[in-house]
C-alpha positions in Angstrom: 0.0 0.0 0.0 1.4 3.4 -1.0 0.2 6.9 -0.2 1.1 10.3 -1.6 0.6 13.1 0.8 1.3 16.8 1.6 -1.8 18.6 2.8 -4.1 15.8 2.0 -3.6 12.0 1.5 -4.3 10.7 -2.0 -4.6 7.1 -3.0 -2.3 5.8 -5.7 -4.0 5.6 -9.1 -3.5 3.9 -12.4 -4.6 4.3 -16.0 -8.2 3.4 -16.9 -9.2 1.2 -19.8 -11.7 2.6 -22.3 -15.3 1.7 -21.9 -16.8 -1.1 -24.0 -18.6 -0.3 -27.3 -22.3 0.0 -26.7 -21.8 1.5 -23.3 -22.0 5.2 -22.4 -18.7 7.0 -23.0 -17.1 7.9 -19.6 -13.9 9.1 -18.0 -11.9 6.2 -19.3 -12.5 7.5 -22.9 -10.7 10.8 -22.5 -7.3 11.1 -24.1 -4.8 13.4 -22.5 -2.0 15.0 -24.5 -0.1 16.4 -21.5 1.1 14.3 -18.5 -0.4 14.5 -15.0 -4.1 14.9 -16.0 -6.9 12.5 -15.2 -10.7 12.3 -15.3 -13.1 11.4 -12.4 -16.9 11.4 -12.6 -17.9 14.3 -10.4 -21.6 13.8 -10.3 -24.8 13.9 -12.4 -25.6 16.7 -14.8 -28.8 18.7 -15.3 -31.1 16.3 -17.2 -33.3 17.7 -19.9 -31.9 21.2 -19.8 -30.2 23.3 -22.5 -28.3 25.2 -19.8 -25.9 23.9 -17.2 -26.6 26.3 -14.3 -22.9 26.5 -13.4 -19.7 28.2 -14.8 -19.3 30.1 -18.0 -18.4 29.4 -21.6 -14.7 30.1 -20.9 -12.5 29.7 -17.9 -9.0 30.8 -16.8 -6.9 28.3 -14.9 -4.2 29.1 -12.3 -1.6 29.4 -15.0 -3.6 32.1 -16.8 -4.6 29.8 -19.7 -7.9 30.6 -21.3 -10.0 27.4 -21.7 -13.1 26.3 -23.6 -14.7 23.0 -24.5 -14.7 22.9 -28.3 -17.8 24.0 -30.2 -20.3 21.2 -30.3 -20.4 19.0 -33.4 -17.7 21.2 -34.9 -15.1 18.6 -35.7 -16.2 15.5 -37.8 -13.7 12.7 -37.5 -15.4 9.9 -39.5 -18.7 8.2 -40.4 -20.6 5.1 -39.1 -23.0 4.2 -41.8 -25.0 7.4 -42.2 -24.0 8.7 -38.7 -21.2 11.3 -38.3 -18.6 10.8 -35.6 -17.3 13.9 -33.8 -14.5 14.9 -31.5 -14.9 17.1 -28.4 -11.8 18.9 -27.2 -10.8 20.7 -24.0 -8.5 23.3 -25.3 -6.8 26.6 -24.4 -5.8 29.7 -26.3 -2.1 30.1 -26.9 -1.7 33.6 -28.6 -4.0 33.0 -31.6 -3.9 29.2 -31.6 -6.2 26.8 -29.7 -4.0 24.0 -28.1 -5.7 20.7 -27.1 -5.2 19.4 -23.6 -7.6 16.5 -23.9 -10.3 15.1 -26.2 -13.0 12.5 -26.3 -14.3 10.9 -29.5 -17.6 9.4 -30.6 -17.4 5.7 -31.3 -19.0 3.5 -34.0 -20.8 0.5 -32.5 -22.5 -1.0 -35.4 -21.8 0.2 -39.0 -24.6 -1.9 -40.5 -27.8 -0.3 -41.8 -28.3 3.1 -40.2 -25.4 2.5 -37.7 -25.2 2.9 -34.0 -22.9 5.5 -32.4 -21.8 6.0 -28.8 -21.8 9.8 -28.8 -20.6 12.5 -26.4 -22.4 15.9 -26.2 -21.4 19.0 -24.3 -23.3 21.9 -23.0 -26.7 20.3 -23.2 -27.0 21.4 -26.9 -26.5 18.2 -29.0 -28.3 19.8 -32.0 -26.2 22.9 -32.4 -22.7 23.4 -33.8 -22.2 27.1 -32.8 -21.9 27.2 -29.0 -19.2 26.1 -26.6 -20.1 24.2 -23.4 -20.1 25.8 -19.9 -17.1 25.1 -17.7 -16.3 25.6 -14.0 -12.7 25.8 -12.7 -12.0 24.7 -9.2 -8.9 26.8 -8.5 -8.3 25.3 -5.0 -8.5 21.7 -6.1 -7.0 22.2 -9.6 -10.0 20.7 -11.5 -12.0 21.7 -14.6 -15.6 20.6 -14.3 -17.4 19.7 -17.6 -21.1 18.9 -18.0 -21.5 16.1 -20.6 -24.1 13.9 -22.1 -23.2 10.3 -23.1 -25.8 9.3 -25.7 -26.6 6.8 -28.4 -27.4 7.6 -32.0 -29.1 4.8 -33.8 -29.7 1.3 -32.2 -29.2 -0.7 -30.2 -29.1 1.6 -27.1 -30.1 -1.0 -24.5 -27.1 -0.4 -22.3 -28.0 3.3 -21.8 -30.1 4.9 -19.0 -33.8 5.4 -20.0 -34.4 8.5 -21.9 -31.9 10.5 -24.0 -28.7 9.5 -22.3 -26.4 9.7 -19.3 -26.0 13.2 -18.0 -22.8 13.5 -16.0 -20.1 15.9 -14.7 -16.5 15.2 -15.5 -13.8 16.6 -13.2 -10.5 16.9 -15.2 -7.9 16.9 -12.5 -4.2 17.8 -12.6 -4.3 21.6 -13.1 -2.1 23.7 -10.9 -3.8 24.3 -7.6 -3.8 27.6 -5.6 -1.8 26.4 -2.6 -1.5 22.7 -2.2 1.1 20.3 -3.6 -1.3 17.5 -4.7 0.9 14.4 -5.4 -0.2 11.4 -7.4 1.4 8.0 -7.6 1.6 6.4 -11.0 2.6 2.7 -11.0 5.0 1.2 -11.2 7.3 3.8 -9.7 6.6 7.5 -10.3 5.4 10.4 -8.1 4.2 13.6 -9.8 2.6 16.9 -9.0 2.0 20.3 -10.7 3.6 23.4 -9.2 0.8 25.4 -7.4 0.1 29.1 -7.9 1.3 29.9 -4.4 3.1 26.8 -3.1 2.0 26.2 0.6 0.9 29.9 0.6 4.3 31.3 -0.4 4.8 33.7 -3.3 6.8 31.0 -5.1 9.2 28.1 -4.7 12.9 27.9 -5.1 13.0 24.1 -4.9 11.1 21.1 -3.6 12.2 18.1 -1.4 10.4 14.8 -1.4 10.5 12.3 1.5 9.1 8.9 2.3 8.4 7.1 5.5 6.6 4.1 7.1 2.9 4.5 7.8 2.5 4.8 11.6 -0.2 6.4 13.8 0.6 9.2 14.2 3.1 9.6 11.4 6.5 10.5 12.7 8.1 12.9 10.2 11.4 12.9 12.2 11.8 9.3 10.7 11.2 10.4 7.1 13.8 9.5 4.5 14.9 11.8 1.7 13.8 10.5 -1.7 14.8 13.4 -3.9 16.3 16.7 -2.8 16.5 20.2 -4.2 14.7 19.8 -7.4 14.2 21.0 -10.1 17.7 22.3 -11.1 16.1 25.6 -12.3 13.5 27.6 -10.4 10.1 26.1 -11.0 7.2 27.9 -12.5 3.4 27.6 -11.9 2.1 24.6 -13.8 5.4 22.8 -14.2 4.8 19.1 -13.9 7.5 17.6 -11.7 8.1 13.9 -11.3 10.2 11.8 -8.8 11.4 8.3 -9.4 10.2 6.0 -6.6 13.1 3.8 -5.4 11.4 2.6 -2.2 10.9 -1.2 -2.0 7.4 -2.4 -2.2 6.0 -2.7 1.3 5.2 -6.1 2.8 1.5 -7.1 2.9 -0.3 -5.2 5.7 2.3 -2.4 5.7 2.6 0.9 3.8 4.6 4.0 3.1 3.7 7.6 2.7 5.3 10.4 0.6 5.5 14.0 1.5 6.9 17.0 -0.4 8.1 20.3 1.1 8.5 23.6 -0.7 11.3 26.1 0.1 11.2 29.8 -0.8 13.7 32.3 0.2 14.9 30.2 3.1 11.4 29.3 4.4 10.2 25.7 4.2 6.6 24.5 4.5 5.0 21.1 4.0 1.3 21.3 4.7 -0.9 21.8 7.7 -2.1 19.9 10.8 -5.1 20.2 13.0 -4.7 20.2 16.8 -7.7 20.5 19.1 -9.6 22.0 16.2 -6.9 24.6 15.4 -5.2 24.6 12.0 -1.4 25.3 11.9 1.6 24.6 9.6 3.6 21.5 10.2 7.0 22.2 11.9 9.7 22.0 9.2 12.4 21.6 11.8 11.4 17.9 12.3 12.2 17.0 8.8 15.6 15.4 8.3 18.2 17.4 6.3 17.7 16.8 2.6 21.0 17.6 0.9 20.9 19.2 -2.5 
């Protein structure tokens, strides 16, 4: 059992397999063109409404990038009998060029006769090609929330919820947060996180240090072991995706290890917060062993 932690504890995660043909498209069908991003179903959307009741047509992230979900039905990628397949992109504006961060494609299920297509619609407007979908950016958690409809064009559609489709919210995680260093563990042996806007509440970070230790209760940070120190070699910038190779042996059954990353800026070191008798305070950086650069 492995944990990645700084301010919060996160379970290790692995890549997801795509959904089966004839099933509603879901988080496993998103394709990410940059490392460190993932999709989690956040909840149900607003069924039967052309409006999403949250967010706006465009959003800025903590790096100042300007995002949209590509105009609906604007990018044909193929045909399935007489049904057109489309691609929906989550993209950001770089000068005058839209760059794709992630996309999800319609899927041909049965090309015979009129065809059957697993389709994805955004913004509650499956019949239009002019509007972009509404987005919400969670700046604290580093997530872009998308309202989507997984539907079926043609037949059979027996695996779908009754009605017009599966209305759901997708949380695209992995964006730079405001304060927290949110580590993820990618098997077999990589830790990663995106540099926050204000690492641990500081104006920036000169470098990071990552430690590991045995899971105990309570965790004793004086017994932490340096895993990687003083990285990256150049001063990090907001949104940089940093990775650390995990050289820790796999724990024995019934045991586990944690990982914690500290940020240092102009001589001050911080590595998350603790709660004592209902009061929130920063963890004491003096208890961490020296991590030589």
